[in-house]
C-alpha angles and dihedrals in degrees: 000000000000122000120271126219115233128209134185087267097051103033102087094040090053101046093042095054091093129251124063124319122184116200123199113198106202146148132218092238093052114105096197089048089055090052093047094045097079093044089052091047091049089050090053088054094052098040105050092164092064124072111233109196135177131209116199100215091202092056097033104035094150090064091050090050092045091058095037095245106176098160134039141252091041119173121205128182123203123190118190089345094309122115105232101164134034124168137152122221137062112284124212114236097261092053091049088052089051092053090050093050091048092049094046091049094054117121098230094192087061091045092051090048091052091049091050090049091050094048090049092051091049092049090048091049092051090054093062 
């Protein structure tokens, strides 16, 4: 599957569909982004079950700001609508493969339990 371009209008719908979504925040002028682009594209071809999406930070600056992207490229991974990975820097192909394997291996029931516990502790702290 080829990469898809995300916009402010399509971002939430895409990452909340379920499954794994990798998002590459990039810009045309960014040298490391240009080196990472073909690696990301090749990954999209070999992992047809995973959505590989790109956000052009020049065109979609509000998305970059929303997620606190301060350096590009930045790779984020979402699983079942939850951000589970966020790292700046161009990854070599083996490292990208490791990220994919780690994201796919996550126990999402455990992730959701941890989020619920964190939110409960935040709520409790705000009550004091």
